[in-house]
C-alpha positions as CSV (number, residue, x, y, z in Angstrom):
1,M,-16.9,-7.0,39.1
2,I,-16.6,-7.1,35.1
3,L,-16.6,-3.8,35.1
4,I,-13.3,-4.2,37.2
5,C,-12.4,-6.9,35.0
6,C,-12.7,-4.9,32.4
7,V,-10.5,-1.6,33.4
8,C,-8.1,-4.0,34.5
9,T,-7.5,-5.4,31.6
10,H,-8.0,-3.1,29.1
11,V,-4.6,-2.0,28.7
12,N,-3.6,-5.8,28.0
13,A,-6.3,-6.5,25.4
14,Q,-5.6,-8.2,21.9
15,K,-7.0,-5.8,19.5
16,L,-8.5,-6.8,15.9
17,E,-9.9,-4.1,13.4
18,I,-11.2,-4.4,10.1
19,G,-11.1,-1.0,7.1
20,A,-11.2,-0.2,3.9
21,G,-9.7,2.6,2.1
22,G,-9.7,4.5,-1.1
23,G,-7.2,6.5,-2.8
24,I,-5.2,6.5,-5.6
25,A,-2.0,4.4,-7.7
26,L,1.1,6.1,-9.6
27,Y,3.7,3.9,-11.3
28,K,7.7,5.0,-11.5
29,G,9.6,3.6,-14.6
30,D,10.8,4.1,-17.8
31,L,7.7,5.9,-19.1
32,S,6.8,8.2,-16.1
33,P,11.2,8.5,-14.0
34,A,9.1,10.0,-11.3
35,L,6.0,10.0,-9.9
36,D,3.8,12.5,-12.2
37,P,0.3,13.2,-9.9
38,R,-1.0,13.3,-14.5
39,F,-1.1,10.0,-14.3
40,A,-2.6,9.1,-10.9
41,R,-4.8,6.4,-11.4
42,P,-7.8,5.1,-8.7
43,A,-7.7,2.8,-6.2
44,A,-9.2,0.8,-3.2
45,N,-8.8,-1.7,-0.7
46,I,-9.9,-4.0,2.2
47,F,-7.8,-4.8,5.3
48,L,-7.6,-7.0,9.2
49,R,-5.6,-5.4,12.0
50,H,-4.6,-7.4,14.5
51,T,-2.3,-5.6,17.4
52,P,-0.4,-8.3,19.8
53,K,1.4,-5.0,21.3
54,R,1.2,-1.6,22.2
55,A,3.9,-0.5,19.1
56,V,3.4,-3.4,17.1
57,T,0.8,-4.0,14.8
58,L,-0.4,-6.8,12.5
59,K,-1.9,-5.9,8.8
60,Y,-3.3,-7.8,6.1
61,S,-4.3,-6.1,2.6
62,F,-5.7,-7.0,-0.8
63,M,-5.7,-3.7,-3.0
64,L,-7.5,-3.3,-6.3
65,G,-6.2,-0.3,-8.4
66,K,-4.8,0.9,-12.4
67,I,-1.5,2.5,-13.3
68,H,-0.7,4.3,-16.3
69,A,1.7,6.4,-18.2
70,D,2.5,8.0,-21.5
71,D,4.9,9.3,-23.4
72,S,2.9,11.8,-25.2
73,R,2.7,13.6,-22.6
74,A,6.8,13.6,-21.8
75,T,8.7,16.9,-21.7
76,D,11.7,14.3,-22.7
77,Q,12.2,14.2,-26.7
78,F,13.9,10.4,-26.8
79,A,10.8,9.8,-24.7
80,N,8.8,11.3,-27.4
81,R,10.2,9.9,-30.0
82,R,9.8,5.6,-28.5
83,N,5.9,7.1,-28.3
84,R,5.0,4.6,-26.3
85,F,1.7,4.0,-23.0
86,F,0.1,2.1,-20.8
87,N,-2.8,0.7,-18.9
88,A,-3.2,-1.9,-16.7
89,R,-5.1,-3.1,-13.7
90,L,-3.4,-4.0,-10.3
91,T,-5.0,-6.8,-7.8
92,E,-2.1,-6.9,-4.6
93,L,-2.6,-8.9,-1.6
94,S,0.2,-8.0,0.9
95,A,0.9,-8.9,4.6
96,T,3.1,-5.4,6.6
97,A,4.4,-4.7,9.8
98,E,3.2,-0.9,11.0
99,Y,5.6,0.4,14.1
100,N,3.7,3.2,16.1
101,F,5.2,5.9,17.8
102,L,2.9,6.5,19.9
103,D,0.3,4.8,22.3
104,Y,-2.3,6.6,20.8
105,R,-4.8,4.0,22.6
106,N,-3.9,5.1,25.9
107,E,-6.5,7.2,27.2
108,Q,-4.3,8.7,30.0
109,S,-2.4,9.4,27.2
110,R,-4.3,12.2,25.5
111,K,-2.8,11.8,22.7
112,P,-5.6,9.7,19.4
113,W,-3.0,9.5,17.0
114,T,0.2,8.3,15.7
115,P,2.4,8.2,12.9
116,Y,3.6,4.9,12.3
117,L,6.4,3.1,9.6
118,F,4.8,-0.1,7.4
119,G,7.6,-2.4,5.6
120,G,6.4,-5.8,4.6
121,I,5.7,-8.1,2.0
122,A,3.3,-8.3,-1.1
123,V,2.3,-10.5,-3.9
124,F,0.8,-8.5,-6.6
125,K,-0.5,-9.4,-10.7
126,F,-1.0,-6.9,-13.7
127,D,-3.1,-7.1,-16.6
128,P,-2.4,-5.5,-18.9
129,V,-5.4,-3.7,-20.5
130,E,-4.2,-4.1,-23.9
131,N,-4.7,-7.2,-26.0
132,Y,-2.2,-8.9,-25.9
133,R,-0.1,-11.6,-24.2
134,P,3.2,-10.9,-23.1
135,D,6.6,-13.6,-22.5
136,Y,7.0,-11.8,-19.2
137,Q,5.3,-12.9,-16.1
138,L,2.1,-11.1,-14.6
139,T,2.7,-12.4,-11.3
140,Q,5.5,-10.9,-9.1
141,L,7.0,-10.5,-5.5
142,A,6.7,-7.3,-4.1
143,L,8.1,-5.3,-0.9
144,P,5.9,-3.1,0.1
145,F,7.3,0.2,3.0
146,G,6.3,3.4,3.7
147,I,4.7,5.9,6.5
148,G,1.4,6.8,7.8
149,I,-0.9,8.8,10.6
150,K,-3.6,6.5,12.5
151,Y,-6.2,8.9,13.9
152,V,-9.4,7.9,16.3
153,L,-12.4,9.4,16.0
154,T,-14.3,7.7,19.2
155,G,-13.2,4.4,21.4
156,Q,-14.0,2.5,18.0
157,W,-13.7,4.4,14.7
158,N,-10.7,5.1,13.3
159,L,-9.1,7.3,10.1
160,G,-5.9,6.9,9.0
161,L,-4.1,8.0,5.9
162,E,-1.5,6.4,4.3
163,F,1.6,6.8,1.5
164,G,3.7,3.4,0.5
165,A,5.5,2.8,-2.5
166,R,6.2,-1.1,-4.0
167,K,10.0,-1.8,-5.0
168,T,9.3,-5.1,-7.6
169,F,11.8,-7.0,-9.2
170,T,10.1,-6.5,-12.7
171,D,11.5,-3.9,-15.1
172,Y,7.6,-4.7,-17.4
173,L,5.1,-3.2,-15.8
174,D,4.7,-1.0,-18.5
175,G,5.7,-3.2,-21.2
176,V,8.7,-1.5,-21.5
177,G,11.7,-4.3,-21.1
178,P,15.8,-3.4,-20.9
179,L,16.8,-4.4,-24.5
180,D,14.5,-4.2,-27.2
181,T,17.5,-4.8,-30.2
182,T,14.7,-4.8,-32.8
183,N,13.7,-0.6,-32.0
184,K,16.6,1.2,-30.0
185,F,13.5,3.6,-29.3
186,A,12.0,0.8,-27.1
187,N,14.3,0.0,-25.0
188,G,14.4,0.8,-20.6
189,N,16.5,1.2,-18.3
190,P,18.3,-1.3,-17.9
191,Y,19.5,-0.6,-13.8
192,N,16.3,0.2,-12.4
193,N,13.0,-2.1,-12.3
194,D,9.9,0.0,-11.6
195,L,7.4,0.6,-9.1
196,Y,4.1,2.0,-7.6
197,T,2.6,3.6,-4.7
198,Y,-0.5,4.2,-3.2
199,T,-2.0,6.5,-1.3
200,S,-5.3,5.8,0.4
201,L,-7.1,8.0,3.1
202,S,-9.1,5.1,5.5
203,I,-11.8,4.5,7.9
204,S,-11.6,1.5,10.3
205,Y,-13.5,-0.1,13.1
206,T,-11.9,-1.9,16.1
207,F,-13.2,-4.6,18.0
208,Y,-11.7,-5.2,21.6
209,S,-11.2,-8.5,23.2
210,V,-11.2,-8.6,26.9
211,K,-10.8,-11.4,28.5
212,C,-10.6,-11.5,32.3
213,P,-8.2,-12.9,34.9
214,R,-9.3,-15.9,36.6
215,F,-9.4,-14.5,39.9
216,Y,-12.5,-12.5,38.7
């Protein structure tokens, strides 16, 4: 009877998933107008996923990482003349919704993987490694979005690969603001805010919460 109950309710079971990942963080802004792999720095996260519906997953994540850039490695003459660099630590809390394109946990489909899109909101703090006290806010909001792939290794173990960007509302991740009237070579782009990305490989474990109907 218990077996019948579990089979009947497997499809509708709520799923809770915990996991951890590691990878690289990259910055894009005044000191690096494009994502430059030379400036990649390590990052790691832990997360909790909840799957209320087959196609929708809610994810809550905590991430630690670093970002970096250096004008001395640029080919642009203005950047070489500016000659700025920065290192900053990142701490991020995020809540995102993922849309799964395939029913990858359905044993009958024989497709134990799915691509997905995600988007949500995050609160992050960036701490400049250099020993100075900036006059701008270090805790900010961001909008995370990106793509990923989930793969079921076994019944409960999963592997994931994800790339996500964080749209920020600050131009000071690198410490270079939009306008510095005292030094024209210290100016940044006044029309674009900075952003950062996180590319990660993760492993997770799924807990199934199966409830039998009353008539069982």
